[in-house]
VMD Tcl script that draws the C-alpha trace (Angstrom):
set ca {
  {1.52 20.62 -30.73}
  {0.24 23.74 -28.49}
  {0.70 23.58 -24.53}
  {-3.01 23.20 -23.90}
  {-3.55 20.39 -26.28}
  {-0.15 18.78 -24.81}
  {-1.89 19.01 -21.30}
  {-5.16 18.14 -22.33}
  {-3.43 14.85 -23.95}
  {-1.63 14.11 -20.67}
  {-4.79 14.41 -19.03}
  {-6.71 12.12 -21.32}
  {-4.05 9.80 -20.86}
  {-4.44 9.66 -16.93}
  {-8.07 9.36 -17.34}
  {-7.68 6.27 -19.44}
  {-5.33 4.96 -16.69}
  {-7.75 5.91 -13.80}
  {-10.56 4.32 -15.71}
  {-8.44 0.94 -15.92}
  {-7.87 0.89 -12.19}
  {-11.72 1.99 -11.62}
  {-13.33 5.13 -10.41}
  {-13.10 6.21 -6.44}
  {-16.15 4.75 -4.61}
  {-18.94 7.41 -4.29}
  {-20.29 7.97 -0.86}
  {-23.10 9.95 -1.88}
  {-26.09 11.51 0.04}
  {-29.29 12.80 -1.38}
  {-28.35 16.13 -3.30}
  {-30.31 19.22 -2.30}
  {-32.31 20.70 -4.76}
  {-30.85 23.45 -7.06}
  {-32.06 26.99 -5.96}
  {-29.89 28.84 -8.89}
  {-28.92 27.64 -12.24}
  {-25.89 29.09 -14.23}
  {-23.68 29.03 -17.33}
  {-20.12 30.03 -18.52}
  {-21.38 33.58 -19.34}
  {-23.39 34.51 -15.61}
  {-21.59 31.91 -13.13}
  {-19.68 34.72 -11.34}
  {-22.62 36.93 -11.19}
  {-24.54 34.00 -9.59}
  {-21.75 33.60 -6.96}
  {-21.69 37.03 -6.13}
  {-25.32 36.90 -5.29}
  {-25.53 33.81 -3.75}
  {-26.61 33.72 -0.12}
  {-26.32 30.88 2.70}
  {-28.00 27.98 1.68}
  {-28.00 28.44 -2.15}
  {-27.06 25.39 -4.42}
  {-25.63 26.72 -7.53}
  {-26.41 24.21 -10.55}
  {-23.95 24.86 -13.44}
  {-24.88 23.65 -16.73}
  {-22.30 21.55 -19.03}
  {-19.87 23.58 -20.69}
  {-16.20 24.93 -20.08}
  {-16.22 28.07 -17.56}
  {-13.60 31.01 -16.86}
  {-12.04 30.81 -13.51}
  {-14.14 31.50 -10.48}
  {-13.95 33.73 -7.19}
  {-15.54 33.18 -4.01}
  {-14.78 35.88 -1.21}
  {-16.45 36.47 1.86}
  {-18.71 33.70 0.89}
  {-20.68 31.35 3.01}
  {-22.93 28.49 3.28}
  {-23.01 27.86 -0.56}
  {-22.84 24.74 -2.81}
  {-21.54 24.85 -6.46}
  {-22.56 21.68 -8.39}
  {-21.55 20.65 -11.82}
  {-23.54 18.35 -14.40}
  {-20.71 15.77 -14.25}
  {-16.83 15.42 -13.84}
  {-16.44 15.63 -17.95}
  {-19.33 17.76 -18.57}
  {-18.68 21.10 -16.49}
  {-15.17 22.04 -16.81}
  {-13.75 24.99 -14.95}
  {-10.32 25.99 -16.74}
  {-7.75 28.11 -15.35}
  {-5.20 28.49 -18.14}
  {-2.57 31.26 -16.76}
  {-4.82 31.85 -13.77}
  {-5.77 29.57 -10.71}
  {-9.02 27.67 -11.70}
  {-10.73 28.67 -8.48}
  {-9.89 31.19 -5.64}
  {-11.62 30.84 -2.44}
  {-10.74 34.00 0.12}
  {-12.12 34.21 3.81}
  {-15.25 32.18 3.42}
  {-17.01 29.18 5.02}
  {-19.19 26.08 4.35}
  {-18.47 25.89 0.93}
  {-19.03 22.85 -1.07}
  {-17.64 21.91 -4.41}
  {-19.21 18.91 -6.24}
  {-19.32 16.90 -9.65}
  {-17.28 18.91 -11.77}
  {-13.78 19.11 -13.37}
  {-11.27 21.54 -12.28}
  {-8.60 21.79 -15.16}
  {-5.15 23.33 -16.01}
  {-4.91 25.97 -13.23}
  {-1.92 27.91 -12.61}
  {-0.47 28.12 -10.09}
  {-3.45 25.93 -8.68}
  {-6.41 24.52 -9.68}
  {-8.06 25.28 -6.43}
  {-6.33 27.78 -3.88}
  {-7.85 28.27 -0.48}
  {-7.01 31.14 1.77}
  {-8.08 31.47 5.29}
  {-11.36 29.69 4.83}
  {-13.32 27.14 6.94}
  {-14.85 23.92 5.96}
  {-14.26 24.13 2.32}
  {-15.55 20.55 0.70}
  {-14.27 19.34 -2.53}
  {-16.18 15.87 -3.42}
  {-16.40 13.87 -6.56}
  {-14.36 16.25 -8.37}
  {-11.98 15.80 -11.46}
  {-8.92 17.73 -10.95}
  {-6.64 17.54 -14.00}
  {-3.56 19.30 -15.23}
  {-2.15 22.51 -14.13}
  {0.55 23.53 -11.51}
  {-0.51 22.40 -8.03}
  {-4.14 20.44 -7.56}
  {-5.85 21.81 -4.72}
  {-3.87 24.03 -1.82}
  {-5.15 24.90 1.49}
  {-3.32 27.90 3.04}
  {-3.32 30.28 6.06}
  {-5.34 28.61 8.75}
  {-7.86 27.23 6.43}
  {-9.75 24.09 7.05}
  {-11.61 21.33 4.85}
  {-11.99 18.09 3.15}
  {-11.44 16.25 -0.13}
  {-13.17 13.37 -0.84}
  {-14.24 10.87 -3.48}
  {-12.04 12.73 -6.37}
  {-9.50 12.26 -8.62}
  {-6.23 14.30 -8.67}
  {-3.78 13.78 -11.30}
  {-1.23 14.82 -13.81}
  {0.10 18.04 -11.97}
  {3.16 19.42 -12.67}
  {3.76 19.97 -9.10}
  {2.05 18.41 -5.81}
  {-1.76 17.16 -5.92}
  {-2.54 18.36 -2.52}
  {-0.64 20.87 -0.74}
  {-1.59 21.97 3.04}
  {0.22 24.85 4.23}
  {0.69 27.34 7.33}
  {-1.64 26.03 9.78}
  {-4.12 24.58 7.79}
  {-5.97 21.32 8.57}
  {-7.24 19.19 5.94}
  {-9.06 15.58 5.57}
  {-8.17 13.75 2.28}
  {-10.39 10.62 2.00}
  {-11.11 8.17 -0.52}
  {-9.41 9.72 -3.59}
  {-7.12 8.60 -6.31}
  {-3.94 10.84 -6.36}
  {-1.87 9.66 -9.11}
  {0.51 10.33 -11.97}
  {1.49 14.12 -10.41}
  {4.85 15.74 -10.93}
  {5.29 16.56 -7.26}
  {4.15 15.04 -4.01}
  {1.08 13.30 -3.81}
  {0.07 14.99 -0.33}
  {2.20 17.57 1.06}
  {1.74 18.94 4.70}
  {4.29 21.85 4.99}
  {5.01 24.36 7.65}
  {3.81 24.68 11.37}
  {0.95 23.12 13.23}
  {-0.81 21.68 10.33}
  {-2.85 18.47 11.08}
  {-3.59 16.22 7.68}
  {-5.52 13.11 7.85}
  {-5.09 10.79 4.84}
  {-7.58 8.07 4.84}
  {-8.56 5.15 2.49}
  {-6.52 6.73 -0.63}
  {-4.74 5.45 -3.52}
  {-1.59 7.57 -3.79}
  {0.22 6.07 -6.96}
  {2.92 6.62 -9.55}
  {3.80 10.58 -8.27}
  {7.43 11.64 -8.95}
  {7.85 12.88 -5.69}
  {7.39 11.14 -2.36}
  {3.60 9.69 -1.98}
  {3.23 11.70 1.08}
  {5.51 14.58 2.81}
  {5.25 16.37 6.00}
  {7.68 18.90 7.22}
  {9.62 22.25 6.32}
  {10.28 22.84 2.74}
  {13.68 21.21 1.78}
  {16.42 23.38 0.58}
  {17.59 19.99 -1.17}
  {16.97 16.38 -1.90}
  {18.89 14.00 0.26}
  {21.43 11.84 -1.72}
  {19.99 8.43 -1.61}
  {22.08 5.84 0.14}
  {24.38 8.20 2.07}
  {24.15 9.65 5.52}
  {25.69 13.06 4.76}
  {23.43 15.81 4.16}
  {23.55 18.82 1.57}
  {25.33 21.76 3.41}
  {22.28 24.07 2.93}
  {20.58 22.20 5.99}
  {23.70 22.78 8.19}
  {23.75 26.45 7.40}
  {20.54 26.67 9.40}
  {19.52 23.52 11.26}
  {16.65 25.24 13.05}
  {14.91 26.22 9.56}
  {14.02 22.79 8.68}
  {12.42 21.62 12.00}
  {8.70 21.85 11.79}
  {5.78 20.62 13.58}
  {3.35 19.47 11.50}
  {1.34 16.16 12.07}
  {-0.36 13.30 9.85}
  {-2.46 10.31 10.12}
  {-2.10 7.86 7.53}
  {-5.12 5.17 7.50}
  {-5.63 2.32 5.14}
  {-4.16 4.00 2.36}
  {-2.21 2.29 -0.81}
  {1.03 4.34 -1.31}
  {2.71 2.85 -4.21}
  {5.25 3.30 -7.33}
  {6.30 6.80 -6.10}
  {9.64 8.12 -8.07}
  {11.06 8.92 -4.48}
  {10.37 7.89 -0.93}
  {6.97 6.64 -0.12}
  {6.42 8.74 3.18}
  {8.83 11.43 4.34}
  {8.83 12.85 7.95}
  {11.03 15.84 8.34}
  {12.39 16.70 11.50}
  {10.26 18.00 14.24}
  {7.08 16.42 12.82}
  {4.78 13.89 14.20}
  {2.63 10.91 12.47}
  {0.47 7.87 13.39}
  {0.31 5.08 10.51}
  {-2.13 2.06 10.80}
  {-3.41 -0.35 8.01}
  {-1.50 1.03 4.82}
  {0.00 -0.64 2.18}
  {3.37 0.83 1.19}
  {4.43 -0.85 -2.04}
  {7.24 -0.58 -4.79}
  {8.52 3.22 -3.95}
  {11.58 3.91 -5.89}
  {13.32 4.88 -2.62}
  {12.66 3.92 1.24}
  {8.99 3.36 2.03}
  {8.97 5.13 5.36}
  {11.64 7.71 5.83}
  {11.46 9.35 9.60}
  {14.05 11.98 9.79}
  {14.45 13.77 13.13}
  {10.73 13.06 13.58}
  {8.31 10.93 15.62}
  {6.15 8.32 13.83}
  {4.30 5.13 14.88}
  {3.46 2.28 12.27}
  {1.00 -0.40 13.15}
  {-0.53 -3.00 11.07}
  {1.11 -1.61 7.96}
  {2.56 -3.71 5.15}
  {5.94 -2.49 3.39}
  {6.53 -4.57 0.15}
  {9.18 -4.33 -2.51}
  {10.46 -0.77 -1.58}
  {13.88 0.32 -2.74}
  {16.91 1.01 -0.41}
  {15.05 0.11 2.59}
  {11.42 -0.72 3.81}
  {11.77 1.66 6.90}
  {14.60 4.36 8.05}
  {14.41 6.44 11.07}
  {17.47 8.60 11.23}
  {18.69 11.43 13.43}
  {18.72 15.02 12.07}
  {20.78 16.27 10.44}
  {22.73 13.09 10.79}
  {23.61 10.55 13.19}
  {27.27 10.97 13.10}
  {27.51 14.86 13.88}
  {26.82 14.31 17.50}
  {28.74 17.19 19.25}
  {29.55 19.17 16.28}
  {26.37 20.76 15.45}
  {25.43 22.84 18.48}
  {23.72 21.90 21.54}
  {20.19 21.10 20.26}
  {21.06 18.88 17.42}
  {21.02 16.17 16.28}
  {17.16 15.51 16.76}
  {16.72 11.96 17.30}
  {13.98 9.95 15.36}
  {11.60 8.35 17.60}
  {8.82 5.67 16.81}
  {7.35 2.36 17.35}
  {7.07 -0.01 14.59}
  {4.54 -2.76 15.36}
  {2.35 -5.66 13.85}
  {4.05 -4.79 10.59}
  {4.76 -6.88 7.52}
  {7.90 -5.67 5.95}
  {9.20 -7.94 2.95}
  {10.85 -7.85 -0.37}
  {12.74 -4.87 -0.25}
  {15.20 -4.59 -3.05}
  {18.46 -2.89 -3.62}
  {19.00 0.64 -4.14}
  {19.53 0.89 -7.86}
  {22.23 3.94 -7.98}
  {24.82 1.31 -5.73}
  {23.37 -1.98 -6.02}
  {23.43 -2.21 -2.06}
  {21.34 -1.78 0.88}
  {17.65 -3.66 0.48}
  {17.25 -4.00 4.28}
  {14.11 -4.13 6.29}
  {14.19 -1.73 9.26}
  {17.20 0.55 9.73}
  {17.58 2.75 12.70}
  {20.58 5.51 12.68}
  {20.27 7.72 15.58}
  {16.96 6.60 16.55}
  {14.77 5.72 19.83}
  {12.76 2.84 18.22}
  {11.11 -0.30 19.02}
  {10.25 -2.93 16.56}
  {7.86 -5.57 17.90}
  {5.53 -8.28 16.81}
  {6.22 -7.73 13.26}
  {7.14 -10.13 10.26}
  {10.42 -9.20 8.48}
  {11.16 -11.41 5.53}
  {12.51 -12.09 2.19}
  {14.47 -8.79 1.89}
  {17.81 -8.58 0.18}
  {19.55 -6.82 2.97}
  {19.72 -7.28 6.48}
  {16.41 -7.81 8.43}
  {16.78 -5.06 10.87}
  {19.88 -2.88 11.79}
  {20.35 -0.42 14.97}
  {23.47 1.39 14.10}
  {25.17 4.58 15.29}
  {24.02 5.45 19.03}
  {20.28 3.82 18.22}
  {18.84 2.42 21.06}
  {15.21 0.53 21.74}
  {13.72 -3.12 21.87}
  {13.66 -5.70 19.00}
  {10.92 -7.97 20.63}
  {8.67 -10.59 19.63}
  {9.21 -10.51 15.78}
  {9.49 -13.31 13.15}
  {12.23 -12.39 11.19}
  {13.38 -14.93 8.43}
  {14.76 -15.59 4.95}
  {16.39 -12.33 4.67}
  {19.64 -12.22 2.56}
  {21.83 -10.51 4.99}
  {21.72 -10.87 8.99}
  {18.46 -11.00 10.97}
  {19.48 -8.32 13.48}
  {22.48 -5.91 13.04}
  {23.92 -4.01 16.13}
  {26.63 -1.68 15.04}
  {27.87 1.29 17.21}
  {24.58 1.41 19.33}
  {23.13 2.40 22.46}
  {21.39 -0.21 24.64}
  {19.48 -2.50 22.21}
  {17.66 -5.35 23.59}
  {16.50 -8.10 21.16}
  {14.27 -10.73 22.74}
  {11.60 -13.38 22.19}
  {12.07 -13.14 18.29}
  {12.00 -16.21 15.94}
  {14.80 -16.13 13.71}
  {15.59 -18.65 10.75}
  {16.73 -18.89 7.31}
  {18.90 -15.59 7.12}
  {22.54 -15.19 6.26}
  {23.19 -15.20 9.66}
  {20.81 -15.87 12.69}
  {22.80 -14.52 15.41}
  {21.52 -11.42 16.75}
  {23.99 -8.40 16.79}
  {26.18 -9.93 13.85}
  {26.14 -7.75 10.97}
  {26.56 -9.58 7.43}
  {25.60 -7.29 4.54}
  {25.31 -9.49 1.26}
  {25.04 -6.67 -1.26}
  {26.16 -6.16 -3.88}
}
mol new
graphics top color blue
foreach p $ca { graphics top sphere $p radius 0.5 }
foreach p [lrange $ca 0 end-1] q [lrange $ca 1 end] { graphics top cylinder $p $q radius 0.2 }
display resetview
């Protein structure tokens, strides 16, 4: 089987899976009338000649890679997601350079390398009602670009589905982002803000969402020690990306559900973080608030806040490190975490290691391990929670700073005494 046919087969399998789930909701407005029509033979000429306000309508067919350079105010519209196909092959399916106010809608971007769409130093670049399948990276916004991806399907990428880098800002809303080989939505580098709203991010091999500098190595699951490549240059992995997560489903990742790397900031509300192969939310030397979120069936822990590089290296890695993790867990439902498959251990609800963390007004129940653990210099409040039916202690406090548990309803755990650490796994 040729490589192209294999990729097409993978894409068709993904389409079938998506059909079973249902298409993303369409939030359409009345379409502007076509001002130009084009086919595969003359599409690039039509783009080159287009002026602000033009709507280029593409006939059904398979199109070569497209280039938008120094263009403004143009809409490119296909005849349907599976009728009009822009195929990259060994090239990017679409390149957008130094442009603004472009809208792409109702066609397929297929099998582009390195990307299906690459956006560079461009503003207000919108992809809507798109099918983005196969290839290297799905849609890549780079170097101060701004845009939006809505009501689309991004699947079967070898790497990340959506990649946001180097001071770019993006809204990702109402999409299916599934079955990709890398991260679902990845925000990398400095001063980027990515708003991720009302998406299904499912069955990706990497984390569902990542924010931070590019890792030098994966962190070993179930351990605190980090690979030596981080210790060789600690500042290199401290970024300042920002993410907003609102009303998403992030599930069945082959790795962690959400990863916040050192220096990053985030706000979460009303998300469902389900059945990820590692911790649901991992905050490493970062700042995150989680309000009204549900964590269910995640492996290792539901939530972990950890100092960077690790909470055990105080005084031995320079004057500016570790960077403590900081956050608030409020009004969450945290339940049914399972043990880490590699070790048969852990499976807790909330774990703080070298963190300043408050856990308030949440339900923490039916987890395989300890309900809430504050260890290794962590400090904060554990207040007003219902902590019940966990197969470890309700609240574990060990080698911690000032931790104040108060006003919690505690019952049915292996040990209900606040501060006692009883781990029942394996």
